[in-house]
C-alpha positions in Angstrom: 55.4 160.6 34.7 57.5 158.4 32.4 60.7 160.1 33.6 59.7 159.7 37.3 58.8 156.1 36.7 62.1 155.3 35.0 64.0 157.1 37.8 62.2 154.9 40.5 62.9 151.8 38.5 66.6 152.7 38.3 66.8 153.3 42.1 65.1 150.0 42.7 67.5 148.1 40.4 70.5 149.8 42.0 69.2 148.9 45.5 68.6 145.3 44.5 72.1 145.0 43.0 73.6 146.4 46.2 71.6 143.9 48.3 72.7 140.9 46.1 76.4 142.0 46.3 76.1 142.3 50.1 74.6 138.8 50.3 77.4 137.4 48.2 80.1 139.1 50.2 78.6 137.8 53.5 78.4 134.3 52.0 82.1 134.5 50.9 83.3 135.4 54.4 82.4 131.9 55.7 84.2 130.1 52.9 87.3 128.0 53.2 90.1 130.1 51.5 91.7 126.9 50.1 88.6 125.2 48.7 86.0 128.0 48.5 83.6 125.8 50.5 81.6 127.3 53.4 83.2 126.7 56.8 81.2 124.6 59.4 82.9 126.5 62.3 81.1 129.7 63.0 84.0 130.8 65.3 86.3 131.1 62.2 84.9 134.6 61.6 86.3 135.9 64.9 89.5 133.7 65.5 92.3 136.2 65.0 94.8 134.9 67.6 97.2 133.5 65.1 97.4 136.6 62.9 97.5 139.1 65.8 100.7 137.9 67.5 102.5 135.9 64.8 102.6 132.9 67.2 101.1 129.7 66.0 99.3 127.7 68.6 99.6 123.9 68.0 96.2 122.2 67.5 95.0 119.8 70.2 96.6 116.3 69.8 99.6 117.7 67.8 103.2 117.7 69.2 104.9 120.9 69.9 108.0 121.5 67.8 109.9 122.5 71.0 109.0 119.5 73.0 111.2 116.5 73.8 109.3 113.3 72.7 111.4 111.2 75.1 110.3 113.3 78.1 106.7 113.8 77.1 106.8 117.5 78.0 107.5 120.9 76.4 110.9 121.9 77.6 112.3 124.3 75.0 115.8 123.7 73.8 116.4 120.3 75.5 118.3 117.8 73.4 116.8 114.4 72.9 118.3 111.9 75.3 119.7 114.6 77.7 117.3 113.4 80.4 118.9 110.0 80.4 121.9 111.3 82.3 121.7 112.1 86.0 121.6 110.0 89.2 123.4 107.0 87.6 126.4 109.1 86.5 128.2 108.5 89.8 127.8 104.7 89.4 129.2 104.9 85.9 132.2 106.9 87.1 132.9 104.2 89.8 132.8 101.5 87.1 135.2 103.5 84.9 137.6 103.8 87.9 137.5 100.0 88.4 138.3 99.4 84.8 141.2 101.9 84.9 142.7 100.1 87.9 143.6 97.1 85.7 144.9 93.7 86.7 148.3 95.0 87.9 146.6 97.4 90.3 144.4 94.6 91.6 147.4 92.3 92.2 149.2 95.1 94.0 146.1 95.6 96.2 146.2 91.9 97.0 149.9 92.1 97.8 149.2 95.0 100.2 146.6 93.0 102.0 149.0 90.1 102.3 151.8 92.4 103.6 149.5 93.5 106.4 149.5 89.9 107.6 147.3 88.0 110.1 147.2 88.8 113.8 145.2 86.5 116.0 144.8 86.3 119.8 142.9 84.7 122.6 142.8 85.1 126.4 142.2 82.1 128.5 141.5 82.7 132.2 140.0 81.2 135.3 140.3 82.6 138.8 143.8 83.9 139.1 145.1 82.0 136.1 145.5 83.9 132.9 147.1 82.8 129.6 147.5 85.1 126.6 148.2 83.5 123.2 149.2 85.5 120.2 149.8 84.4 116.6 151.2 86.8 114.0 151.9 85.9 110.3 153.6 88.3 108.0 155.3 88.0 104.6 158.8 87.5 106.2 158.0 86.3 109.7 155.6 84.1 111.6 155.5 84.0 115.4 153.5 82.2 118.1 153.7 83.4 121.8 152.2 82.1 125.0 152.4 84.1 128.3 151.0 82.7 131.5 150.5 84.3 134.9 148.8 83.1 138.1 149.5 79.4 137.5 150.7 76.8 139.9 154.4 77.4 140.6 156.9 75.1 138.8 154.1 73.4 136.9 154.5 72.3 133.3 151.6 73.0 130.9 151.0 71.6 127.5 149.9 74.0 124.7 147.8 72.5 122.0 146.4 73.8 118.7 143.1 72.1 117.6 144.0 69.2 119.9 147.6 68.8 118.7 150.3 69.6 121.3 152.8 72.1 119.9 154.9 72.9 123.0 155.2 72.6 126.7 155.9 75.5 129.0 157.3 75.3 132.6 156.2 78.0 135.0 158.6 79.6 137.5 158.3 79.9 141.2 155.7 82.7 140.9 153.4 80.7 138.6 154.4 82.6 135.5 156.0 81.7 132.3 156.5 82.8 128.7 157.4 81.0 125.5 157.7 82.2 121.9 158.3 80.5 118.6 159.5 82.6 115.6 160.4 81.7 112.0 163.2 84.4 112.3 164.4 84.5 115.9 165.8 87.9 117.0 167.1 87.0 120.4 167.8 84.1 122.8 164.2 84.2 124.2 162.7 83.2 120.9 162.8 79.6 119.7 162.9 78.5 116.1 159.4 77.9 114.8 159.1 74.1 113.9 158.7 73.4 110.2 155.5 71.5 110.7 153.9 74.2 112.9 150.2 74.6 111.8 149.0 77.7 110.0 146.4 79.3 112.3 143.1 81.0 111.4 140.4 82.7 113.3 138.2 80.1 115.0 141.1 77.7 115.8 141.0 76.3 119.4 144.0 76.8 121.7 144.4 74.8 124.9 146.8 75.7 127.7 146.9 73.1 130.4 143.2 72.2 131.0 141.7 75.4 129.8 140.8 76.4 126.2 140.1 79.5 124.1 139.3 80.4 120.5 141.6 82.5 118.4 140.1 85.7 117.1 141.3 88.5 114.9 143.2 91.0 117.0 141.6 94.5 116.9 143.7 97.6 116.6 143.8 99.9 119.6 
């Protein structure tokens, strides 16, 4: 009986020891590896996503190492500030082209515009009467021409610029006539442009006889 009792006590002690060790092991599984304190998150026992793939998922509220802070997104491999270039590149290129032109080029452009000169014209008409007035100013030559058709035969008409008479034209027997001033006459039909002849601009008023018209920029055909 003594041997059997000691055997039963030994088995009970061994079972108790196994039970205590099991409880300690279970309690240790919920502890924080860094501090040894028990975790308050029961899901820690089954969260194996980080160790299974080797990919660390950033915690909520933490920035991704691959994201561009300036964009506020997670575009992998994008350099910071890269998004700043785009639609405005063309405007920047145009500004660079303007700077590259320089003062000399701007002066040359102005000279080209001046070389093209000024061409003005007006057509004054009533019934059969028609007067065409043309003014052309270039770098080396200025001309003013009046051509009349359908007027009274042998009549003399004054031509005025902004109310100031600059010439008189006598019509022939058919009621037509032509007169031209030029700063550099090329033939006998052209008269020397008077030194005080006014410089014309668009909007100036031309009167031929009793009829008037307004000078306008001549359009290319």
